[in-house]
N, C-alpha and C positions, 0 to 999 in steps of 0.2 A: 516325453515324447516331444520334439522338435518340431513344429511346423513352420514352413517358411511362407512368408506371404510376398508375391510378387508386386512391385509397385511397376504399372506400367509409363512408359516413355511421358506423356501426356502428363501424368500426376507426378513426375519427377519435375519436368520442367514449371508445373506450376508452384511446386514446393521451393525449387531456388529461386523462383522470381519473388515469393513472398522476403520482405523486410523485416527484422525484428529491431523496432529502434526503440531500445532500453530507455534513453532520455526522453524521447515522447510518452511512452510509457508511464515513465515517473511523474512528468508533468500533470497529467491526466490525474494518476492517482493525488498529487497535492491539490488540484483543486477538487476533486473527490472529498476528499478530506475536509478540507474546509466549508464545503457546501453540510456534510454532517454535523461540524462542528456549530455552526452557526444556528442550528434546530436545535441544540440543548437547551434547556432553561434555565433562565439569570438566577439560579438558585446556588448558594455554597459548593454543594456537590456539583450541580452542573457546572460552575466558572472551573472547581477543580481539574476534573475529567475533560473539560475544552481544552484548557491548558496543555495537560498532557498529548491530547489528541491532535494539538495544532504542531505543538512540538514536534512530535514522532510523525506526524503524516506531513509535514513538509520538508523535511529534513533530508530524507533521502535523494530527494533530487537534486540539490546543490552537493550532496554527498557524494553523488555520481560524478558530477563534475570535477569534483578533487579527486577521485580516482583516474580521473583520465589525463589528469597532470602528472600522475604517481611517478615518482623517482624511479623506482624499481618493480619486478613484478612481485614483491612480497607487500610492497606499501601498497599497490592496487587491490592485492586481495584484500587487507586491512581494512582499507579503506570502502571497498565492497561490503566488507562482513559488517561496518558499522552501519550502512544502509538495511543488510537484512535486521540485524538487531532491531531497528528502528521501526520495520514495517511489523514484526512479529511483535514489538512494544503495544503498536497501533490495534492490532488484531484481540492483544489479550485485552484494551481497554475498552474493545468492543463487546467483548464477552461481559466485562463490567457493567456496561451501561444494561445489556441484555437481562442480566442477573439481579441489578439493582434496583434501585428507585423508580427507573424508567423503562418506561415501554410503548413502541409506536401506535399512535393511533391515525388512522384514517391516512397514512402517509403523508400526514401534513405536520408532524412534528412528535415530541414526548408530551407525555404527561405522567404524573405522581401513578406509581403503582399502589393499590390496597393491600 
């Protein structure tokens, strides 16, 4: 069964006016990534994961800039895929934090899990 949902002209005009600024969103993503890294403990494991998060969390923003200067559509896609891989890697590292020795405590930082 195929149900069609109509969009009113007013809703359509609102949707057309919305901008999707990927560069701005990636900049915000980088800033949030840095804030997460700054909350990790100063331990060997914490520093190791922090380094990984810092690299993968801040690289999509400059990679997007490189993609904008791509020499061909194929090059553009390749460079955006690199950004996507970094985002996926960052998300997987957050999973490592959640399942390993770190757990959130009162939204103020991390503490070793027992």
